[in-house]
C-alpha positions in Angstrom: 78.6 -112.2 106.0 77.7 -115.9 106.5 75.5 -117.8 104.1 72.7 -117.8 106.6 72.6 -114.0 106.7 73.4 -113.2 103.1 70.7 -112.1 100.6 68.3 -114.9 100.2 65.3 -115.7 97.9 62.9 -118.3 99.4 61.1 -119.7 96.4 58.0 -121.9 96.0 56.2 -122.9 92.9 52.9 -124.7 92.2 52.8 -126.6 88.9 50.7 -128.8 86.6 52.7 -131.9 87.6 56.0 -133.2 89.0 58.2 -133.2 85.8 60.1 -130.0 85.3 60.8 -130.7 81.6 57.1 -131.6 80.8 54.9 -129.6 83.2 54.5 -125.9 83.8 54.4 -123.4 86.6 50.9 -122.2 87.7 52.0 -120.0 90.6 55.4 -118.6 91.9 56.3 -116.8 95.1 59.6 -115.3 96.2 60.2 -114.0 99.7 63.4 -111.8 100.0 65.5 -111.8 103.1 68.7 -110.2 104.1 70.6 -110.5 107.4 67.7 -112.5 108.9 65.0 -110.0 108.1 62.3 -110.3 105.5 62.5 -107.4 103.0 59.6 -108.1 100.7 57.1 -110.8 99.6 56.0 -111.3 96.0 53.8 -113.8 94.2 51.9 -114.3 91.0 49.6 -116.8 89.4 50.9 -118.0 86.0 49.0 -119.1 83.0 50.7 -122.4 82.1 49.2 -122.6 78.7 48.0 -126.1 79.4 45.2 -127.7 81.3 45.7 -128.3 85.1 44.9 -131.9 86.0 42.1 -132.4 88.4 44.3 -134.0 91.0 46.5 -130.9 91.1 43.5 -128.6 91.4 42.4 -130.6 94.5 45.8 -130.3 96.0 46.6 -126.7 95.4 43.1 -125.1 94.9 44.4 -123.4 91.8 41.8 -123.9 89.0 42.0 -123.5 85.2 39.6 -120.5 85.6 42.0 -118.8 88.1 45.0 -118.9 85.7 43.0 -118.1 82.5 43.7 -114.3 82.9 47.0 -114.7 84.6 50.2 -113.6 82.8 52.3 -116.3 81.1 55.7 -117.0 82.7 57.6 -115.3 79.9 56.0 -111.9 80.7 57.1 -112.3 84.4 60.7 -113.0 83.6 62.2 -109.5 84.2 60.4 -109.3 87.6 61.5 -112.8 88.6 65.2 -112.3 87.6 65.3 -109.0 89.4 64.1 -110.6 92.6 66.4 -113.6 92.3 69.5 -111.7 91.3 72.4 -111.9 93.8 70.5 -114.1 96.2 70.9 -117.7 97.4 68.0 -119.8 96.1 66.3 -121.7 99.0 63.4 -124.0 98.6 61.9 -127.1 100.2 63.0 -130.0 98.0 65.0 -127.4 96.1 65.8 -129.4 93.0 62.0 -129.4 92.2 61.5 -125.6 92.5 64.9 -124.8 91.1 64.4 -127.1 88.2 61.0 -125.7 87.3 62.3 -122.1 87.5 65.4 -122.8 85.4 63.3 -124.7 82.7 60.8 -121.9 82.5 63.6 -119.3 82.2 65.3 -121.4 79.6 62.1 -121.5 77.5 62.1 -117.7 77.7 65.7 -117.6 76.4 67.3 -116.7 79.8 70.0 -118.6 81.6 70.0 -118.8 85.4 72.4 -120.3 87.9 72.5 -119.6 91.6 73.8 -121.2 94.9 71.0 -123.5 96.0 70.1 -124.8 99.5 67.4 -127.3 100.2 65.6 -127.0 103.5 64.6 -130.7 103.4 68.3 -131.7 103.5 69.1 -128.9 105.9 66.5 -130.2 108.4 67.7 -133.7 108.1 71.3 -132.5 108.8 70.4 -130.4 111.8 67.7 -132.6 113.3 68.7 -136.2 112.4 66.7 -137.6 115.3 63.4 -136.5 113.7 61.6 -139.0 111.5 60.0 -136.6 109.1 61.2 -133.4 107.3 58.3 -132.4 105.1 57.0 -128.9 105.4 54.0 -129.9 107.5 56.3 -131.7 110.0 58.7 -128.7 110.2 55.7 -126.3 110.7 54.4 -128.3 113.6 57.8 -129.1 115.1 58.9 -125.4 115.3 55.5 -123.8 115.9 55.4 -122.0 112.5 52.2 -120.4 111.0 50.7 -121.0 107.6 47.2 -120.2 106.5 47.0 -122.0 103.2 49.4 -124.9 102.6 50.2 -125.8 98.9 49.9 -122.2 97.8 53.1 -120.6 96.7 53.4 -117.5 98.9 52.3 -119.1 102.2 54.8 -121.9 101.6 57.6 -119.6 100.7 56.9 -117.5 103.8 56.9 -120.7 105.9 60.5 -121.3 104.7 61.5 -117.7 105.8 60.0 -118.4 109.2 62.0 -121.7 109.5 65.2 -119.8 108.5 64.6 -117.3 111.3 64.2 -120.1 113.8 67.5 -121.6 112.7 69.2 -118.2 113.1 67.9 -118.0 116.7 68.5 -121.6 117.8 71.6 -122.7 116.0 75.2 -121.7 116.6 76.5 -119.6 113.6 79.4 -122.1 113.0 77.2 -125.1 113.1 74.5 -123.6 110.8 77.2 -122.5 108.3 78.7 -125.9 108.3 75.3 -127.5 107.7 74.6 -125.1 104.9 77.9 -125.8 103.3 77.4 -129.5 103.6 73.9 -129.7 101.9 74.8 -127.1 99.3 78.0 -128.8 98.2 77.9 -129.5 94.4 79.3 -132.6 92.8 82.5 -132.3 90.7 82.7 -132.9 87.0 85.6 -133.3 84.6 86.6 -129.9 83.4 85.7 -130.7 79.8 82.0 -131.2 80.7 79.6 -128.3 81.3 78.8 -127.5 85.0 75.1 -127.0 83.9 74.9 -130.8 83.6 74.7 -131.0 87.4 71.4 -129.0 87.4 70.0 -130.4 84.2 70.2 -134.1 85.0 66.7 -135.3 86.1 66.1 -137.4 89.2 64.0 -139.9 87.2 64.5 -143.3 85.6 66.0 -143.5 82.1 68.9 -144.4 79.9 72.0 -142.2 79.4 74.8 -142.2 76.9 78.5 -141.0 77.1 80.0 -139.6 73.9 83.7 -139.1 73.2 85.9 -138.0 70.3 85.8 -140.3 67.3 86.9 -139.8 63.7 87.6 -136.2 62.7 84.4 -134.3 63.0 82.5 -137.2 64.6 81.6 -138.6 68.0 82.2 -142.0 69.3 79.6 -143.7 71.6 81.5 -144.8 74.7 78.9 -146.1 77.1 75.1 -146.7 77.5 73.7 -147.1 81.0 70.4 -147.5 82.7 69.4 -145.7 85.9 66.5 -145.5 88.3 67.8 -142.0 89.2 69.6 -140.5 86.2 71.3 -137.7 88.2 72.7 -139.9 90.9 73.8 -142.6 88.5 75.5 -140.3 86.0 77.3 -138.3 88.7 78.4 -141.5 90.4 80.6 -142.3 87.4 82.8 -139.3 88.2 82.7 -139.8 91.9 84.4 -143.2 91.5 86.8 -142.1 88.8 89.8 -141.9 91.1 89.2 -145.4 92.5 88.3 -147.4 89.5 90.5 -147.7 86.4 87.6 -148.2 83.9 85.7 -145.2 85.4 88.8 -143.1 85.3 89.4 -143.9 81.6 85.7 -143.2 80.8 85.7 -139.9 82.7 88.8 -138.8 80.8 87.3 -139.6 77.4 83.6 -138.4 77.7 82.9 -135.1 76.0 79.1 -135.1 76.0 76.3 -136.8 77.9 72.7 -137.1 76.8 69.8 -139.1 78.2 66.2 -140.3 77.6 63.8 -140.3 80.6 61.5 -143.2 81.2 58.3 -143.5 83.3 59.8 -146.4 85.2 62.5 -149.1 85.3 60.8 -151.3 82.6 61.1 -148.7 79.9 64.7 -147.9 80.9 65.7 -151.6 80.7 64.0 -152.2 77.3 65.6 -149.1 75.8 69.0 -149.9 77.2 68.9 -153.4 75.8 67.9 -152.1 72.3 70.4 -149.2 72.2 73.4 -151.3 73.3 72.7 -153.9 70.6 72.0 -151.4 67.9 74.7 -148.9 68.7 77.5 -151.1 70.2 79.1 -148.7 72.6 82.8 -149.2 73.3 82.6 -149.9 77.1 79.5 -152.0 77.3 80.1 -155.6 77.9 76.6 -156.8 78.8 73.4 -157.0 76.8 75.3 -157.5 73.6 74.3 -161.1 72.8 72.0 -161.5 69.9 72.9 -165.1 69.0 70.5 -167.0 71.3 67.8 -167.6 68.7 67.6 -171.3 68.5 65.2 -173.5 70.5 63.5 -176.9 70.5 59.8 -176.9 69.7 57.1 -179.3 70.8 53.8 -178.9 69.1 52.1 -181.2 71.6 53.0 -183.4 74.6 53.1 -186.4 72.2 55.2 -184.9 69.5 59.0 -185.0 69.1 61.1 -181.9 69.4 61.9 -179.9 66.3 64.7 -177.3 65.9 63.1 -173.9 65.8 64.8 -170.6 64.8 63.4 -167.5 66.5 63.8 -165.2 63.6 61.0 -162.8 64.5 58.1 -165.1 65.1 56.8 -166.9 68.3 54.7 -170.0 67.8 51.0 -169.5 68.4 50.7 -173.1 69.6 53.0 -175.5 71.3 56.1 -174.7 73.5 59.7 -173.8 73.2 62.5 -175.3 75.2 66.0 -173.8 75.8 67.8 -171.0 74.0 71.0 -171.6 72.1 73.4 -169.6 69.9 73.5 -172.1 67.1 71.7 -175.2 65.8 74.9 -177.2 66.7 74.7 -176.1 70.3 71.0 -177.0 70.5 71.7 -180.5 69.2 74.5 -181.0 71.7 72.3 -180.0 74.5 69.5 -182.4 73.4 72.0 -185.2 73.0 73.0 -184.7 76.7 69.4 -184.7 77.8 68.8 -187.8 75.8 71.7 -189.6 77.5 70.7 -188.5 81.0 67.0 -189.6 80.5 67.6 -192.7 78.3 65.8 -191.1 75.4 66.2 -192.5 71.9 68.4 -190.3 69.6 66.7 -191.8 66.5 63.2 -190.7 67.6 64.6 -187.3 68.6 66.0 -186.9 65.1 69.6 -186.9 66.2 70.6 -190.1 64.5 69.8 -191.8 61.2 70.1 -195.4 59.9 68.5 -198.8 60.3 68.0 -200.7 63.5 68.6 -199.6 67.0 70.2 -196.3 68.0 73.7 -196.2 69.4 72.4 -195.3 72.8 70.4 -198.5 73.0 73.5 -200.5 72.2 75.4 -199.0 75.2 72.5 -198.9 77.6 71.6 -195.2 77.2 68.3 -195.7 75.5 65.1 -197.3 77.0 64.4 -199.0 73.6 61.8 -196.9 71.9 63.7 -197.4 68.6 63.2 -201.3 68.9 59.6 -201.1 70.2 60.6 -201.9 73.8 59.1 -198.6 74.9 55.8 -197.2 73.5 56.2 -194.0 71.4 53.6 -192.2 73.6 55.6 -193.0 76.7 58.8 -191.9 75.1 57.2 -188.7 74.0 55.9 -188.0 77.5 59.3 -188.6 79.0 60.9 -186.3 76.4 58.5 -183.5 77.4 59.3 -184.1 81.1 63.0 -184.1 80.5 62.8 -180.8 78.6 60.4 -179.2 81.1 63.1 -177.4 83.2 64.2 -175.5 80.0 60.7 -174.5 79.0 60.4 -170.9 77.9 57.5 -168.9 79.2 54.7 -168.8 76.6 53.4 -165.5 75.3 50.2 -165.1 77.4 48.2 -163.1 75.0 46.8 -163.8 71.5 48.7 -160.9 70.0 50.6 -157.7 70.7 49.8 -155.7 73.9 50.4 -152.2 75.4 52.1 -152.1 78.8 51.4 -149.0 80.9 54.0 -147.4 83.1 53.6 -144.2 85.1 56.1 -142.2 87.1 55.8 -140.2 90.3 56.7 -137.1 88.2 53.7 -137.4 86.0 55.3 -139.0 82.9 53.2 -141.7 81.3 54.7 -144.3 79.0 53.0 -147.1 77.0 55.3 -149.9 75.7 54.2 -152.0 72.8 55.3 -155.7 73.1 54.6 -158.3 70.4 55.4 -161.9 71.4 58.3 -160.9 73.7 59.6 -158.4 71.1 59.9 -154.8 72.1 58.2 -152.7 69.3 58.6 -149.3 70.9 57.2 -146.8 73.4 54.8 -143.8 73.4 55.2 -141.1 76.0 52.8 -138.4 77.3 52.6 -135.9 80.2 48.8 -136.1 80.2 48.6 -138.7 82.9 44.8 -139.1 82.7 44.7 -139.8 79.0 45.2 -143.0 77.0 47.7 -143.3 74.2 46.3 -141.9 71.0 45.5 -144.2 68.1 47.8 -141.9 65.9 50.8 -142.3 68.1 50.3 -146.1 68.2 49.8 -146.2 64.4 53.2 -144.4 64.1 54.7 -147.2 66.1 53.0 -149.8 63.9 54.4 -148.2 60.7 57.9 -148.2 62.1 57.6 -151.7 63.5 60.4 -154.0 62.2 58.4 -156.9 60.7 61.4 -159.3 60.8 63.0 -158.2 64.0 64.8 -161.1 65.6 63.9 -162.5 69.0 66.0 -160.9 71.7 66.9 -162.9 74.8 67.5 -159.8 77.0 64.2 -158.3 76.2 62.5 -161.7 76.9 64.2 -161.9 80.3 63.4 -158.3 81.2 59.7 -158.8 80.3 59.5 -162.2 82.2 60.9 -160.6 85.3 58.6 -157.6 85.0 55.5 -159.7 84.5 56.3 -162.0 87.4 57.4 -159.6 90.0 55.0 -156.7 89.8 51.5 -155.7 88.8 51.6 -154.3 85.3 48.7 -152.8 83.4 48.2 -154.4 80.0 45.7 -153.9 77.2 45.5 -155.7 73.8 46.7 -153.9 70.7 45.6 -154.8 67.2 48.5 -154.5 64.8 46.1 -153.9 61.9 44.0 -151.3 63.5 46.3 -149.5 66.1 44.5 -149.2 69.5 41.7 -151.9 69.6 39.4 -149.8 71.6 39.5 -146.4 73.5 37.3 -147.9 76.1 39.2 -151.1 76.9 39.8 -151.5 80.6 43.4 -152.2 81.8 43.9 -155.5 83.5 46.5 -156.4 86.1 48.6 -159.5 85.4 
């Protein structure tokens, strides 16, 4: 029997949000089919044990009152497993429904693995000329009927109708080939669990590859950042046969873990911190912690002073350039002085009586012998340094940066004068971070954490390229005010 006519379970779930690990099922429906004929239809509301957000209520029509007396998922497990057993799991955007069902079953202490087919991908494969493949588009294109969209049983029944259309209109060989194509699972090294393919989320985050270290210990091999964790992690093994480094890494990895983020900013910040703190074997970027020296101008008329960024950022004045050592900073300023005919004595690069060496060889405009007014020399110094000016911290103190994902994960990053303090996560996408969670960050905040050039660059790009919601944060009091309005910058 071909895959198209074997026993099938068409599944649809309604949930409290889009993140399988954080949100819960509020309704599940399964339509059983064998040899192209519907055998039975089953559905149930589910008490998720948490509040259903108002936006989800508007979309599905499932209210908190409706699920209050519904059974919890755990009590439905025997029924659900009996209906899924021995059947191909088919859903629209299958990783969503399959992920939610697997996570709920895992919470109940039951493992579940099944062959999975996604009707979104199947529609794209069979009808590539069509621009849209959402369920509404498929319903209109093939003349299918559905009384109540975004409820589990009508949507699952819609998939069964679509399947029957495919059986009637597609050649059996072509349909089987398309099913095989969209259902093909990626390959993993034999020493990694195949469950990893289903467990990896399709969300931003940071992942870590672990290998064998000292006896009884693990060695951290690699840390990476991804906008889609599943695609990025699996891509390491897809390229293993073509790339020597990837091949060595694939052979050594024994365990993979990850941390999901609400967006790219959180992933970048955490990657930069983890790489520096944990020093994985294969990472070659984001390791530099030496660029902590800069030149400081307190005002346009002052002379530059060497400044070490050892945890503080000046509240007044500006910084120019980043250097790994005081020696490198002085060499750079000497080069700028020669190019702009600045006086090395006034810049503090030379000592002694009389004119500077630059004036004697025609590389100084004469500020050291009163041929150039000090104010003019100071102005020319600030202009010469201007192209190396660091972006000033635009707030009076620490701030909270908000980031939200399409899956319903909310994250608040605490940043203090370009230093990343930490993040607070929540699946309650309509609530602010609690003062307690922020106070926890405050207590764990490293008071003398050094300036980090990678974090600075990540934040500069984020603040300049996209609209980010920011609110002030008092380091003494936690969240300054529960009623503060976010501002776009």
